[in-house]
C-alpha positions in Angstrom: 6.9 8.7 22.9 3.6 6.8 23.1 3.7 3.1 22.5 0.2 2.5 21.1 -2.8 4.5 20.4 -5.7 5.8 18.4 -7.0 9.4 18.4 -10.7 10.1 17.8 -12.2 13.3 16.3 -15.0 15.2 18.0 -17.6 13.1 16.1 -16.1 9.9 17.4 -14.3 9.0 14.1 -10.6 8.0 14.5 -8.1 10.3 12.9 -5.3 7.7 13.0 -4.6 4.2 14.1 -1.4 2.3 15.1 -1.1 -1.5 15.1 2.1 -3.0 16.6 3.6 -6.0 15.0 3.2 -8.0 18.2 -0.5 -7.3 18.2 -1.0 -8.8 14.7 -2.8 -12.2 15.0 -3.7 -14.4 12.1 -7.0 -16.2 12.2 -8.7 -18.8 9.9 -10.5 -17.1 7.1 -13.1 -18.0 4.3 -14.3 -21.3 5.7 -15.6 -23.5 2.9 -13.9 -21.5 0.3 -10.2 -22.0 1.2 -7.7 -24.2 2.8 -4.5 -23.2 4.7 -5.7 -19.5 4.8 -5.3 -17.2 7.7 -5.6 -13.4 7.7 -5.5 -10.4 10.0 -7.4 -7.2 9.1 -5.0 -4.3 9.9 -7.2 -1.5 8.6 -10.9 -1.6 7.9 -14.4 -0.4 8.6 -14.6 -1.9 12.1 -11.3 -0.2 12.8 -12.4 3.3 11.7 -11.6 3.4 7.9 -14.2 4.7 5.5 -12.4 3.9 2.2 -10.0 1.0 2.6 -9.2 -2.4 4.0 -5.7 -3.6 4.5 -5.2 -7.2 5.3 -2.2 -9.5 6.1 -2.7 -12.8 4.3 -1.0 -16.1 4.9 -1.6 -19.1 2.7 0.2 -22.4 3.6 0.0 -25.4 1.3 -3.5 -24.3 0.4 -5.8 -22.4 -1.9 -8.5 -19.7 -2.2 -11.4 -20.6 -4.5 -12.0 -18.6 -7.7 -14.1 -15.5 -6.9 -14.7 -11.9 -7.8 -15.4 -8.7 -6.0 -17.5 -5.6 -6.7 -14.5 -3.7 -5.1 -10.9 -3.3 -6.3 -8.0 -5.0 -4.7 -4.2 -5.1 -4.9 -1.5 -7.2 -3.3 2.2 -7.1 -2.4 4.1 -10.4 -1.8 6.3 -10.4 1.4 7.3 -14.1 1.5 7.1 -17.3 -0.6 5.9 -18.0 -4.2 2.1 -18.0 -4.2 0.3 -18.5 -7.5 -2.4 -16.0 -8.5 -4.9 -17.0 -11.2 -6.3 -14.0 -13.1 -9.1 -14.9 -15.5 -7.9 -18.6 -15.2 -4.3 -17.9 -16.1 -1.8 -18.8 -13.4 1.3 -16.7 -12.6 3.9 -17.7 -10.0 4.8 -14.7 -7.8 7.8 -14.0 -5.6 8.7 -11.4 -2.9 8.3 -7.9 -4.4 5.6 -9.0 -6.8 2.5 -6.9 -6.7 -0.6 -6.3 -8.8 -4.1 -5.0 -9.2 -7.2 -7.1 -9.4 -9.8 -4.8 -11.0 -13.5 -4.8 -10.1 -15.2 -7.9 -11.3 -12.0 -9.8 -12.4 -12.2 -13.6 -11.5 -9.2 -14.7 -9.5 -7.9 -17.4 -7.2 -4.8 -18.3 -5.2 -2.7 -21.4 -4.5 0.5 -21.8 -2.5 3.0 -24.6 -1.9 4.7 -23.9 1.3 3.9 -20.5 2.8 2.9 -17.4 0.9 2.6 -14.1 2.8 1.3 -10.9 1.3 -0.5 -7.7 2.0 -3.9 -7.2 0.4 -5.5 -3.8 -0.1 -9.2 -3.3 -0.9 -11.1 -0.1 -2.0 -13.8 0.7 -1.2 -13.8 -1.2 2.0 -15.6 -4.6 1.8 -19.1 -4.9 3.2 -19.3 -6.6 6.6 -21.8 -9.2 5.3 -19.4 -10.1 2.3 -22.3 -9.5 -0.1 -19.8 -7.8 -2.5 -17.8 -11.1 -3.0 -19.0 -13.9 -5.2 -17.3 -17.4 -5.0 -17.5 -19.4 -8.2 -15.5 -22.6 -8.2 -12.3 -24.3 -7.0 -9.1 -22.7 -8.3 -7.6 -23.9 -11.6 -5.0 -26.6 -11.4 -3.2 -25.6 -14.6 0.6 -25.1 -14.5 1.5 -21.5 -13.5 4.0 -19.5 -15.5 6.7 -17.3 -14.0 5.9 -13.6 -13.7 7.2 -11.9 -16.9 6.8 -8.1 -16.5 8.4 -7.5 -19.9 5.5 -9.3 -21.7 3.5 -6.5 -23.3 0.3 -8.5 -22.7 0.8 -8.1 -18.9 -1.7 -5.5 -17.7 -2.1 -6.1 -14.0 1.2 -7.3 -12.4 4.5 -5.8 -11.5 7.7 -6.8 -9.7 9.9 -4.5 -7.6 13.4 -5.9 -7.8 16.6 -5.0 -6.0 18.1 -1.7 -7.1 14.9 -0.2 -8.4 15.0 2.4 -5.6 18.6 3.2 -6.4 18.8 6.6 -8.0 22.4 6.1 -9.2 21.5 2.8 -11.0 18.4 4.3 -12.6 20.3 7.3 -14.0 22.4 4.9 -16.2 21.2 3.5 -19.5 20.3 -0.2 -19.6 21.8 -2.7 -22.1 19.4 -3.9 -24.7 17.7 -7.0 -23.4 18.4 -6.4 -19.7 16.2 -8.7 -17.6 14.2 -5.9 -16.1 11.3 -3.7 -17.2 11.9 -2.4 -20.7 13.0 1.3 -20.7 9.8 3.1 -20.0 8.0 5.2 -17.4 7.3 1.9 -15.6 10.9 2.3 -14.2 10.4 5.9 -13.1 11.3 6.9 -9.5 10.3 10.1 -7.8 13.1 11.5 -5.7 13.0 14.6 -3.4 14.5 15.7 -0.1 16.1 12.4 0.6 12.9 10.5 -0.1 12.4 8.0 -3.0 8.8 7.0 -4.1 8.2 4.2 -6.5 4.7 3.7 -7.7 3.6 0.1 -7.8 -0.2 0.0 -8.4 -2.1 2.8 -10.1 -3.9 3.4 -13.4 -0.9 1.8 -15.2 -2.0 -1.5 -13.8 -5.7 -0.7 -14.3 -6.3 0.5 -10.7 -9.0 3.1 -10.6 -10.0 3.4 -6.9 -6.7 3.4 -5.0 -2.9 3.4 -5.3 0.0 1.4 -3.7 3.6 2.6 -3.7 7.0 2.1 -2.0 8.6 4.8 0.1 12.3 4.8 0.9 13.9 7.3 3.3 17.6 8.3 3.4 19.1 9.0 6.8 17.8 12.3 8.1 14.9 12.5 5.6 11.6 14.0 6.7 8.2 15.1 5.4 6.7 18.3 6.9 3.2 18.2 8.5 0.5 17.8 6.0 -2.8 16.1 5.4 -4.8 14.7 2.4 -8.4 14.4 1.1 -8.0 10.6 1.3 -6.9 7.9 3.7 -3.4 6.3 3.8 -1.9 3.2 5.4 1.8 2.5 6.0 3.3 -1.0 6.5 6.9 -0.6 7.8 9.3 -3.0 6.0 12.7 -1.9 7.2 14.2 0.6 9.6 12.7 2.8 12.3 10.8 6.1 11.6 9.0 8.6 13.9 5.5 9.6 12.9 3.6 12.6 14.3 -0.1 12.5 13.8 -2.4 15.2 15.1 0.3 16.1 17.7 1.0 12.5 19.0 4.4 11.0 18.3 5.3 7.3 17.8 8.3 5.3 16.6 7.3 2.8 13.9 9.4 -0.4 13.4 9.3 -3.2 10.9 6.0 -5.0 11.0 4.1 -2.1 12.5 1.1 -0.6 10.6 -0.1 3.0 10.8 -3.2 4.5 9.2 -4.3 8.2 8.8 -7.8 9.3 8.1 -8.8 12.1 5.8 -7.6 15.4 7.3 -5.2 13.9 9.9 -2.2 16.1 10.0 0.9 13.9 9.9 4.6 14.0 9.3 7.5 11.4 9.2 11.1 11.9 10.6 14.1 9.6 10.3 16.1 10.4 13.5 18.4 7.4 14.0 20.7 7.7 11.0 19.4 4.7 9.1 17.4 3.9 6.0 13.6 3.3 6.2 11.3 1.6 3.8 7.5 1.1 3.9 4.6 0.1 1.7 2.0 2.8 1.4 -1.6 2.8 0.1 -4.1 5.6 -0.6 -7.8 5.4 -1.0 -9.7 6.9 -2.8 -7.1 7.4 -5.5 -5.4 10.8 -5.1 -6.7 13.7 -7.3 -4.4 15.2 -9.9 -4.2 18.4 -7.9 -4.4 19.3 -4.2 -3.6 15.8 -3.0 -1.3 17.3 -0.3 -2.1 20.2 2.0 1.2 21.3 3.7 0.8 23.3 6.9 3.9 25.3 6.3 2.7 26.5 2.9 -0.6 27.8 4.3 1.2 29.4 7.2 3.4 31.1 4.7 0.4 32.4 2.7 -1.3 33.7 5.8 1.8 35.6 6.8 2.2 37.0 3.3 -1.4 38.2 3.1 -1.4 39.6 6.6 1.7 41.7 5.7 0.2 43.0 2.5 -0.9 46.6 2.4 -3.8 45.7 0.0 -5.2 42.4 1.3 -6.3 41.4 4.8 -7.1 38.1 6.3 -10.3 37.8 8.4 
């Protein structure tokens, strides 16, 4: 298996990109508009992406000024309890918290101690930052705990322990249970040993991209396929093999993989353990034909070629 790599298409565009955890280096960011902020761009325009930017963000005893974007962003908290201000209202986050910041929404961040999160942007930000407008220092009002049961909450969510547990979700909840009220917000898609939990989509007012959690049972796999959009994968737990345009790699926690539009890829759990990763897609997948599985089209070709009435050129 190859250790690192990027494959380019005939026109020079990359079809995929692998970033190893040990190659991730945080650097000072947003001088004059922040304190204690360091970031690392994992996926972006300079790295081959057309539609997205994925960034690892660290905020230590600092802040990010209130600002807005002409692009859409989302985030997923990995460590700490950073505070996000949305429209001036402060919410204290925790690991597993995520949310969407729609186009044009004013927002800011503070953190006591270290906050670490992944941030997704779509479309990718402009290199000259002309699509970001800084307004003022962040509010200093008291932040409230994240309450995902509050019906006024439109943009935030919290993935808690057990929400990828099929056996738990099949049971009825007691009235007043301290989780999301019984609704489709608790829904989990399960197939072939794979569980997919949607985190950020139109339910949280995201229009341009999606973010979701993927959980593999031992031995699970997805067959080779591609998409009419880009995807990124940040490995959180376990090891998984990925095959992209014929090249094979083993991904481990902290590694990042990205596939461009049309890159044929597949994932295989081969070591008998569970795997979990955070995945993003941009542009937002269409309602139909978001997957193109190689085996389905091979089946169709074989069927048509064997037909007495239809031929394949």
